[in-house]
N, CA, C and O of each residue as an XYZ file, in Angstrom:
332
protein
N       0.656     -1.318      0.030
C      -0.274     -0.319     -0.345
C       1.095      1.254      0.240
O       0.560      2.351      0.083
N       2.083      1.317      0.618
C       2.512      2.719      1.211
C       3.915      1.900      1.575
O       4.046      0.740      1.966
N       4.974      2.979      1.292
C       6.236      2.690      1.858
C       7.121      3.558      2.237
O       6.816      4.581      1.624
N       8.036      3.770      2.879
C       8.554      4.377      3.368
C      10.056      4.617      4.239
O      10.330      3.805      5.123
N      10.998      5.758      3.947
C      12.459      4.823      4.522
C      12.189      5.110      5.885
O      12.880      4.347      6.560
N      11.258      6.124      6.865
C      10.908      5.948      8.146
C       9.648      6.125      8.624
O       8.982      6.880      7.917
N       9.050      5.660      9.646
C       8.035      4.975     10.583
C       7.319      6.439     10.325
O       8.010      7.450     10.448
N       5.750      6.556      9.920
C       5.481      7.657      9.628
C       4.444      7.626     10.894
O       4.433      6.702     11.708
N       3.514      8.837     10.953
C       2.649      9.203     12.454
C       1.429      8.290     12.132
O       1.215      7.878     10.992
N       0.620      7.989     13.234
C      -0.812      7.367     13.071
C      -1.451      8.842     12.649
O      -1.075      9.865     13.221
N      -2.682      8.863     11.354
C      -2.954     10.398     10.527
C      -2.442     10.350     10.042
O      -3.020     11.174      9.333
N      -1.053      9.973      9.129
C       0.056     10.993      8.205
C      -0.789     10.904      7.561
O      -1.662     10.036      7.558
N      -0.548     12.561      6.352
C      -1.742     12.338      5.406
C      -1.364     11.569      4.323
O      -2.303     11.553      3.527
N      -0.452     10.942      3.935
C      -0.255      9.841      3.410
C      -0.814      8.507      3.258
O      -0.710      7.585      2.448
N      -1.442      8.741      4.329
C      -2.597      6.967      4.814
C      -3.711      7.667      4.205
O      -4.753      7.053      4.435
N      -3.922      8.880      3.409
C      -5.365      9.315      3.292
C      -6.616      9.265      3.377
O      -7.568      9.354      2.602
N      -6.488      9.142      4.216
C      -7.927      8.715      5.495
C      -7.558      7.673      6.185
O      -7.537      7.772      7.412
N      -7.252      6.662      5.661
C      -7.339      5.100      6.229
C      -6.651      4.914      7.474
O      -5.629      5.473      7.871
N      -7.487      3.895      8.125
C      -7.350      4.275      9.801
C      -6.536      2.641      9.988
O      -6.763      1.744      9.176
N      -5.812      2.500     10.888
C      -5.182      1.032     11.178
C      -4.456      0.595     10.149
O      -4.388     -0.585      9.808
N      -3.795      1.679      9.529
C      -2.542      1.300      8.592
C      -1.832      0.600      9.847
O      -2.166      0.882     10.998
N      -0.804     -0.355      9.540
C       0.225     -1.237      9.816
C       1.449     -1.200      9.450
O       1.431     -1.346      8.228
N       2.794     -1.057      9.907
C       3.717     -1.556      9.515
C       4.353     -2.682      9.634
O       4.135     -3.522     10.508
N       5.344     -2.767      8.574
C       6.195     -3.925      8.558
C       7.768     -3.414      7.965
O       7.941     -2.506      7.152
N       8.773     -4.203      8.565
C      10.010     -3.430      7.722
C      10.736     -5.033      6.819
O      10.905     -6.211      7.135
N      10.929     -4.362      5.860
C      11.516     -5.440      4.864
C      12.755     -4.219      3.947
O      12.529     -3.019      3.793
N      13.746     -4.800      3.565
C      14.984     -4.492      2.797
C      15.260     -2.790      3.134
O      15.342     -1.942      2.245
N      15.401     -2.458      4.843
C      15.888     -1.527      5.051
C      14.455      0.056      4.800
O      14.614      1.274      4.884
N      12.971     -0.935      4.435
C      11.949      0.521      4.123
C      11.145     -0.073      4.980
O      11.338     -1.225      5.370
N       9.862      0.892      5.470
C       9.146      0.644      6.336
C       7.871      0.652      5.090
O       7.554      1.453      4.210
N       7.332     -0.743      5.562
C       6.265     -0.494      4.513
C       4.952     -1.245      4.917
O       4.952     -2.440      5.210
N       4.060     -0.615      4.913
C       2.479     -0.455      4.975
C       1.522     -0.970      4.543
O       1.054     -0.814      3.415
N       0.924     -1.993      5.844
C      -0.196     -2.815      4.890
C      -1.625     -2.071      5.593
O      -1.549     -1.147      6.403
N      -2.841     -2.634      5.138
C      -4.295     -1.930      5.654
C      -4.926     -3.343      5.366
O      -4.769     -4.084      4.396
N      -5.692     -3.492      6.510
C      -6.418     -4.673      7.037
C      -5.710     -6.299      6.794
O      -4.756     -6.563      6.062
N      -6.366     -7.090      7.503
C      -5.382     -8.453      8.219
C      -6.931     -9.187      7.875
O      -7.963     -8.719      8.357
N      -6.927    -10.604      6.820
C      -7.575    -11.739      7.673
C      -7.385    -12.938      6.694
O      -7.238    -12.859      5.474
N      -7.417    -14.132      7.506
C      -7.753    -15.656      6.571
C      -8.614    -15.644      5.827
O      -9.070    -16.601      5.201
N      -8.839    -14.891      5.814
C     -10.199    -15.247      4.525
C      -9.762    -14.253      3.412
O      -9.878    -13.035      3.543
N      -9.166    -14.960      2.122
C      -8.594    -14.390      1.070
C      -9.801    -13.319      0.417
O      -9.514    -12.185      0.033
N     -11.044    -13.829      0.372
C     -12.191    -13.398     -0.169
C     -12.173    -12.182      0.557
O     -12.181    -11.334     -0.335
N     -12.154    -11.620      1.593
C     -12.527    -10.740      2.503
C     -10.958     -9.251      2.170
O     -11.006     -8.022      2.131
N     -10.004    -10.080      2.033
C      -8.754     -9.180      1.658
C      -9.529     -8.373     -0.300
O      -9.785     -7.223     -0.659
N      -9.618     -9.679     -0.980
C      -9.618     -9.133     -1.953
C     -10.818     -8.213     -2.297
O     -10.945     -7.810     -3.453
N     -11.833     -7.818     -1.187
C     -12.518     -6.980     -1.107
C     -12.399     -5.489     -0.654
O     -12.939     -4.436     -0.992
N     -11.383     -5.890      0.326
C     -10.604     -4.290      0.870
C      -9.840     -4.056      0.204
O      -9.645     -2.842      0.154
N      -8.947     -4.874     -0.689
C      -7.589     -4.227     -1.396
C      -9.213     -3.411     -3.066
O      -9.198     -2.280     -3.551
N      -9.940     -4.217     -3.298
C     -10.045     -3.147     -4.129
C     -11.174     -2.103     -3.517
O     -11.399     -1.196     -4.319
N     -11.692     -2.038     -2.686
C     -12.490     -0.824     -1.983
C     -10.958      0.719     -1.842
O     -10.875      1.894     -2.201
N     -10.340      0.037     -1.349
C      -9.035      1.353     -1.577
C      -8.298      1.285     -2.856
O      -7.217      1.775     -2.529
N      -8.210      0.992     -4.078
C      -7.469      1.568     -5.232
C      -7.906      2.516     -5.544
O      -7.135      3.263     -6.147
N      -9.461      3.050     -5.298
C      -9.205      4.571     -5.912
C      -8.330      5.213     -5.335
O      -7.649      5.951     -6.047
N      -7.956      5.151     -3.449
C      -6.784      5.899     -3.381
C      -5.434      5.490     -3.207
O      -4.625      6.327     -2.806
N      -5.004      4.107     -3.493
C      -3.879      3.264     -3.724
C      -3.667      2.455     -4.962
O      -3.184      1.330     -4.843
N      -3.969      2.901     -6.083
C      -3.516      2.225     -7.597
C      -2.742      0.843     -7.330
O      -3.085     -0.274     -7.717
N      -1.395      1.261     -6.428
C      -0.650      0.829     -6.683
C      -0.678     -0.539     -6.007
O       0.189     -1.395     -6.182
N      -2.261     -0.740     -4.842
C      -2.267     -1.916     -3.527
C      -2.629     -3.133     -4.439
O      -3.181     -3.341     -5.519
N      -1.848     -4.027     -3.134
C      -1.753     -5.129     -4.121
C      -1.575     -5.919     -2.831
O      -1.291     -5.338     -1.783
N      -1.830     -7.956     -2.936
C      -1.985     -8.403     -1.590
C      -1.153     -9.379     -1.143
O      -0.755    -10.262     -1.904
N      -0.802     -9.319      0.155
C       0.327     -9.926      0.371
C       0.120    -11.006      1.454
O      -1.008    -10.909      1.937
N       0.876    -12.037      2.005
C       0.148    -12.696      2.852
C       1.861    -13.190      4.145
O       3.083    -13.319      4.087
N       0.735    -13.275      5.097
C       2.155    -13.294      6.149
C       1.682    -15.188      6.608
O       0.534    -15.577      6.392
N       2.531    -15.943      7.097
C       2.203    -16.571      7.908
C       3.562    -16.613      9.174
O       4.772    -16.629      8.950
N       2.667    -16.625     10.864
C       3.566    -16.723     11.876
C       4.234    -15.937     11.934
O       5.318    -16.347     12.349
N       4.223    -14.165     11.592
C       4.712    -12.751     11.641
C       5.493    -13.065     10.102
O       5.875    -12.093      9.451
N       5.657    -14.151      9.689
C       7.094    -14.013      8.085
C       5.850    -13.683      7.043
O       4.635    -13.855      7.148
N       6.824    -13.037      5.807
C       5.965    -12.427      4.559
C       6.218    -13.929      4.049
O       6.993    -14.711      4.600
N       5.384    -14.235      2.822
C       5.193    -15.893      2.711
C       4.091    -15.321      0.816
O       3.127    -14.624      0.498
N       4.786    -15.925      0.372
C       4.936    -16.421     -1.004
C       3.186    -16.255     -0.613
O       2.655    -16.790      0.361
N       2.213    -15.052     -2.020
C       0.974    -14.732     -1.527
C      -0.020    -16.482     -2.608
O      -1.174    -16.891     -2.480
N       0.822    -16.868     -3.284
C       0.658    -18.105     -4.365
C       0.256    -19.111     -3.323
O      -0.804    -19.700     -3.537
N       1.064    -19.470     -1.999
C       0.927    -20.742     -1.313
C      -0.124    -20.015     -0.463
O      -1.174    -20.625     -0.262
N       0.030    -18.732      0.087
C      -1.078    -18.172      0.715
C      -2.374    -18.728     -0.052
O      -2.936    -19.548      0.674
N      -2.980    -18.570     -1.175
C      -4.097    -19.086     -1.399
C      -4.456    -20.337     -1.554
O      -5.625    -20.710     -1.453
N      -3.547    -21.036     -1.795
C      -3.682    -22.222     -1.163
C      -3.844    -22.973     -0.439
O      -4.531    -23.994     -0.388
N      -2.935    -22.297      0.437
C      -3.362    -22.534      2.536
C      -5.086    -22.266      2.707
O      -6.076    -22.818      3.189
N      -4.718    -21.094      2.002
C      -6.523    -20.814      2.432
C      -7.374    -21.559      1.449
O      -8.518    -21.401      1.875
N      -7.422    -22.208      0.477
C      -8.437    -22.967      0.157
C      -8.033    -24.399      0.970
O      -8.635    -24.781      1.974
N      -7.472    -24.754      0.660
C      -7.277    -26.060      1.754
C      -8.439    -25.804      3.081
O      -9.614    -26.161      3.168
N      -7.535    -25.009      4.077
C      -8.394    -24.702      5.427
C      -9.972    -24.766      5.244
O     -10.819    -25.385      5.889
N     -10.108    -23.719      3.892
C     -12.002    -23.811      3.925
C     -12.603    -25.121      3.778
O     -13.465    -25.563      4.538
N     -12.109    -25.745      2.751
C     -12.588    -27.076      2.911
C     -12.470    -28.082      3.751
O     -12.899    -29.226      3.597
N     -11.931    -27.681      4.574
C     -11.614    -28.915      6.204
C     -13.101    -28.547      6.857
O     -13.450    -29.056      7.921
């Protein structure tokens, strides 16, 4: 959603009015996410809702606090949904 060299304060204008953006660090940059769910469909809908403000927004996946391949995350979601 958003990348910065430094942490931004809550309510920073770069968040374009979105509340609840969460930071994580990767490759020396602070990256921000918006929304979290174990349900891929919910996240897909949420991404569509913010595309007008963040056209480059994309879905990422985390497992046990570590970023993982999003396609693997989708496969696991589908497997767990069928249980």
